[in-house]
Structures are given as structure tokens and as C-alpha cells.
N, C-alpha and C positions, 0 to 999 in steps of 0.2 A: 770412588771412595778409597781411602788409604788406611791401612792398619799398621800399628807399630807396637812392639812389646814395650811395656813400661818397666821391665826389669833389666838390670845391667848384667851383660855377659861378657866374658873376656874374649870369646871367639866370635866368629861370623854367625849371623842369624839368617835362616832361610825360611821364607814364608810359603805356606801351601794352602790351597783352597779345595774344599770338598762339598758335594751336595748336588741337588737338582740344578741343572744349568751348567754344571762343570763336568763331573765324572758320572752323573746320573741323568736319566732322561728328563727333560730334553737336553742333550749334551751340547757342549761347546758354545754356550751362550756367553760365559764369563771366563776371564783369565786373571791371574794375579802375577805381578812382577815379583819374583822370588827374592829379589834384593831389597826393593823399596817398599813392598807391601801394597802397591797401588793396584786396585781392582778396576778392570775395564770390561765393557761389553764388547763382544766380538762380532755381533750382528744385530740388526734391528729387532726390537722386542715388540710383541703383540699382546696388549693387555687383555684382549678378548680371549686369548688362548691361555695365558698365564699372568695373573694379576700380581703375583708376588713370589719371591724365592727366599728360602731359609738356608743359609750356607754356614759352614764351619771353617774358621781360619786357624791355622796352626803355626806356631813358631818352633822351628826345628834347628838342631845343630847340624853341621855338615855331614855328620854320620847318620842323621835321621832320627836322633833322639828328641823327644818332646821336651822343650825347655819350660813350658808352662801349660796350663789347661787350655783347651781350644776356646776360641771366642765365637759366639753366634752372631751372624750378620743377617739382618732382614733387609731385603731389597724389594721396594714397592714400585711397581711400574705405573707411572702416571698416565692418565687417559689423554688421548688426542681425539679430536672430532673427526674420525676417519670412517664413520659409518653413517650412511643415509638412513633417515627414518623411513619406514615402510608401512603401508596400510595392511591390516590383518586380513582383508579380503580384496580380491580383484574388483569386485563390484558389490555395493551395498544396495539393498532393496527395502523400500518402506512404502507406507500409504498414509494419506491424509484425507479426511472427509471434506467434500466441497463446502464452501462458505464458512470454513473454520476461521476463527477470529485471530488477529495477529498475536503472536506469542505462544500459539499452540505447539506443543512438542510433537515432532513427527517421527524421529528416529535418532539413533546415535551411531557414530562411526568410531573406529579405534585404530591406533597405530602403535608400533614398537620401534625402539632404537637400541642397538647392541652396545652403545657406549655406556660409560659408567653412569648409573642412574643417580648417583649422588652429586653429579656435576651438571652444569648448564648444558653440556653437550647432549644430554638426553631430555632436556626440558622441551616439550613439544608444543607447537601452536598450529591449530586447524584454521583453514579459511576456505571460502568458496570463490573460485576464480572464473566460473562460467556457468550459464544457465541456458538450456534449450528446452523448448516446449514441443509437445506433440498434440495437434498438428503444429508444424513449424510456424513461428511468429504469432501463434494464437495469443500469447501473453508476452509483452515486451518489458514490463516493469519487473524489478527484482522482487520475487515472491518469498525467498527463503534466506535465512541467516544461519550462522553456526556459532556456538560458543567456542571460542578459540582454545579454551583450556580443557573442556570435557568432551568436545566433539558432538554435542547434541545439536541437531538441526531443528529449526523452528520456523513457523510462518512469520513473515515480516509485514505483509500487506493483505488487504481484503481483495475479493474478486475471484476466488477459486470456484469455478463453475464447470462441472464435468461435461455439460453440454457444449462448452467452449473449448476446454483443454482436457485431454485424457491423462497426460503424464508429463513429468519433467525429468530431464537428465542434467545432473549437476556435476561440474568438474571440481574436484576437491584438491587441496594442496596441504601437505603436512611439512612443517619445517622445524628443525631442532634449534637449539640456542635461543629459545623463546621467539622464534620466527626469523632470526637473523642468520641462520646457518644453512646446512644442507637441506634440500627439499626433494620430495617425491609427489606424484600425482595419483589420484584415484577417481572413482566414479560412483555416484549415488543415483539410483532410479527411484522416483517417487510417483506412485500411482494416485490419481485423484478418485476417491471413492464416491459413489452415488448415494444421495439421500432421497427419500420419497417426498419430493417437493412439487410433483405435477399430478393433478387429478386426471383419471382416465376419462375419455370422451367416447360417446356412442357414434357409430357410423352406420346408417341404415342400409339394408340390402334388400334385394327382391324377395318376395314371399313365394314359397313353393307349396303346391298342394299337399305334398307328402309330409310337410312339417309346418308348424305354425309360423315360425319366423326365425331368422338368423341375424344376430347382431355382432358387430365387431367393435371392440374397444381398442383405443390407442392411448398409450402412455409413454412418455419419453423416459420415465424412470425404469430401471431394470429390476428383474427378479420379483415381479408382482404377481400375486395370485388373485384373480378377479372372480367375484361371485355375482350371479344374476338372479333376480326374482321379479315376478310380474304379478299384478293384481287386476282382475277383470270384474268391474262393478262390485257387487257384494259377494262374489264367489271367492272362496278360499282356495285358490289354485296356485301352484308353484310350477314355474317353467324354468328349466335349467339344463345346461349342458356345459361342463366345465371347460373342456379343451377347445371345442370347435366354436362355441358360442351359439350353437344351434338350439333353439328353444323347443322343448317337447313338453307335453302336458302330463301332469300326474295329479290325480284327484286327491284332495286333502280330506 
């Protein structure tokens, strides 16, 4: 930028610049040609450190006398896409119930970008670029999608069965400039939660003289509390043992 006094002086005019970036911290970023009034930057500027500078320019006589009031100069540093977006966590963890219908919201991921949020340099786009199942290759079809604007992960297909697959590891990508700029990767772990969709089954065992009977129940569902009761003819008798399944008699 160039400044020039609009007043007519008979002698020489000397231009001087003061303020942050010149004689105040951060110093030596700008200079002015004292004869022409042209202002130049002396080194590269970083908008993420200083987004603007307010300077004062003076028109002086050779003796240093102010020829007119100082002029305020506002210098705005334009943003460049020099910062990669980054996920806010190194690994995101979520869970989804087995047999969830397509479109079920599972979890949300997030990312940030240090560039100017008012420009497209900080407009972020989320995507899933890989899927692995545990056990490996238990599920080969694409089971999850992601909202590219909000980062919400959702189910895309049917077939989530915890007896088949325990969890998924998703490779995520975040890109600025609406998906066309700089990128970074992240990870999301999704556990498949069990639902009570299997009835328990009895397995007979040998009878011991010291106790009436022992029964074993088997269920493929997790975290179930099983209760036992028996009826003998017309007798009102309850036999139970919660943990071992061993039946003992108690008179009613």
C-alpha cells in the first residue's frame, strides 16, 4: 500500500510508520519508504498468529515536524489454506444394538481447522474410507455411513448380529475446502451390543443322592439372570439354586 499527503508543502515530505508490526511487538514485519510512502511487508505473515494490524502513518518535515495529523492504516492478513483439519480425538468409540435398522444413528465424530472459519479453507467434509470387522471378514458389505457435514455415523444396511460380528473399526477422513483440500485420518470403534433374542435351554445332568437334581441352562445372550422353579404333582414345592443351578427342596 502507498500513502501520500494531500496537502501541498514547499519542502520535502518524509513518511514514517508506527505501531504493532513496525516498532511494537511483533516488530519488523512492515516498513515504509520514507520518500514514496510505499508500505511493504518484510517477512511472511501468519494469520493464525496475527490476523490484522493497526498502524499510524505520519507525514513529517526534514526536521521531524508533523505536517498533518497521522493517518490510521488497517492491514488485514488474508487466510491461506495452510492448516490441515484434525480430529478432536485420536480414536472415537461408540456402540450399536444388533439388528438395528438402516438409518440408526450410532455416534458422532468431530474435527477442527485452524484456518479462517469464515472462508472455505475451514469448511470440513467427513467420510469413511475403510471398514474392518472383528472377527476379520465376518461382514464384508458396507454397514455404516457418515453425514459429511455433521460427522454423524449411522447404519446403512441390515444384518448386524453380535453372534456373527463383535465390533467394527472404521477409518475416517476429514478434508477441508468442502472435501477438496487438505486431509487427515482418524479411527472409530463401534461395538455391537447384544439384545435378548435367544431363549435359554435346559441341559440334563446326573442326579446325586445328596441333592434332588442339577440343571444347566445355556443361552447365547449375555448378562441374563435365570430363575428355576419345579412342581411335583399337586405339591406346592419350590426348588431353586440361583448360581449353580442345583435344585434343593424347600417346603411351601
